[in-house]
Each structure stands twice: as C-alpha cells, then as structure tokens.
N, C-alpha and C positions, 0 to 999 in steps of 0.2 A: 304546484309544488308542495303546498301544505294541505291540499285536498285529498280525499280518498275516493276510490271507486270500488264497487263490488264486482269481483271477478270469480265466477264459479262458487258463489256463496261465501267468499272470503273478501274482507275489506283489505285493499292494498293501497299504498300511497301512489297517487298519480304524480307524474313529473313531466317535464318538457320532453319533447321528441324532436328529431331532426326532420326537416322537410324532405321530400322525395329526392331532390337533387343534392341534399347534404350541404347546402350553402346557407341555410337559415335554421334557427331554433324556433320551434312552435311550442308556446306555453300551454298550460292546462286549459286556459280560456280561449285557445286557438289563435292567440296573437302571435304573428310571425315576426321575428327579428333577424335581420340580415347579419351574417357572421363577418362581413367585410372581407378582409384579406385571408381569413381563416375558414376552415371547414367546421361543420358541426361535429362535436365529439360523441363518443359512444354513450355518454351520460345524457345526451339530448341538449346539451348546452354548447355554445360556441367555444371553440378552443381559444385560449388566451396566449398560449405559447406553442411552439412547434419543436419536434425532434427530428422531423424529416419533411420534405416538400409535400408528402401525401397529407400532412396536417393542414396544408394551405389550400385556399381556393385556386381554381385554374388561373394561370397567368401570373402566379406568385411563387416565390421560392422561399425555403426556410434558410434564414441566415444563422448558421451554426454558432456564430460568436455570440449573438444576442438571443438566440432561440426565438426569433420573431419572424413572422412572414413578411416579406418585402416584395414589392412589385418587380417583375422580371425586367431587367434592363432591355432597351430596344436593341434589336439585332443590328449588327454592323451592315452597312450598305455593301452590295456587291461591288467589286472592283476597288475596294479600299486598299489600305496598306500604304507603304511609303512610295512616294513619287517625287522625282526631281523636277519634272515639268508637267504642266497641265495637259490633259488629253487634247489632242488635236494641235498642240503648239509644238511644231517641229523645227521652228526657226533656229534654235540653239544647236540641234543635231546637224542640220544642213550647213550652218555656218562653220562648225567644227570640221565637217568633211571637206568643205571648200578650202579651208585654211590648210588642212593636211595635203590636199591635192596640189595647191599652189606651192607649198614647201617642197614637195617631191619634185615638181617641175623645176623649181629654182636649183635644187641640188643637182638634178640631171643636167640642166643647161650649163652649170659651172663645170661639171665633169667633162662635158663635150668641149667646151671652150678651153678648158685646161689641157685636154688631149691635143687640141689643134695647136696650141702654143708650143707644146713639146716637140712637135714635128718640124717646126721652123728652124 
C-alpha cells in the first residue's frame, strides 16, 4: 500500500488486489484477508458497505436500509403455509363428515315418520 514497484521503467504505487474468486483482498506482501460477507472491491480492498447484492459474497444479500451485506435467510420448507390440521391427521374431517351424515339421516327419518302420522 505504501510501497512502489517499477513498471515499464516508471515507479508506481503498489496496492492490494482482489483474489481470483473476489472474496479476499491480497495485500502487497501477498497476505490474503477474507472479505467475509462482502466481495472485494475494485480498489483491491474488501467492501465495507453495499449498494446491491453484487457487492456481497455469495449466499448474502444487500440490506438496502443499512447498506450492509447480510446472510440470506433460509428458504421456507416445501409444503409450508397455513394448515388447520397436521398432515396425516384426518380424524377431525372424518368426524365432521360422520356428524353431517347422522344429521341428514335424523332429518330424513323425521320426515318419513311425520309423513306416516299424517296419513293416519
């Protein structure tokens, strides 16, 4: 960072560079430092903030409120959502159907009996 190198007969300041995968900053003395949640920036140093998810390491997102890279929340499990009963537990549904069938039979039997009384 403070050292120089000769390039084509001209002395130029040497600085950090990004690793090949863009997830670490490599200093002049070849010391590699992981950028953690961030990617290495165009200046060869690890980003400290983000303006988009492309500034973050894979598996992380840019939180636009704080301009910080954050871990991606785990994906929701398949079959999620709202459920009234647990999978495989059909006792409640069968009980309701049985109750409805009994009520229908009761109503029908009263109509039949009621019709018999009328004819007497």
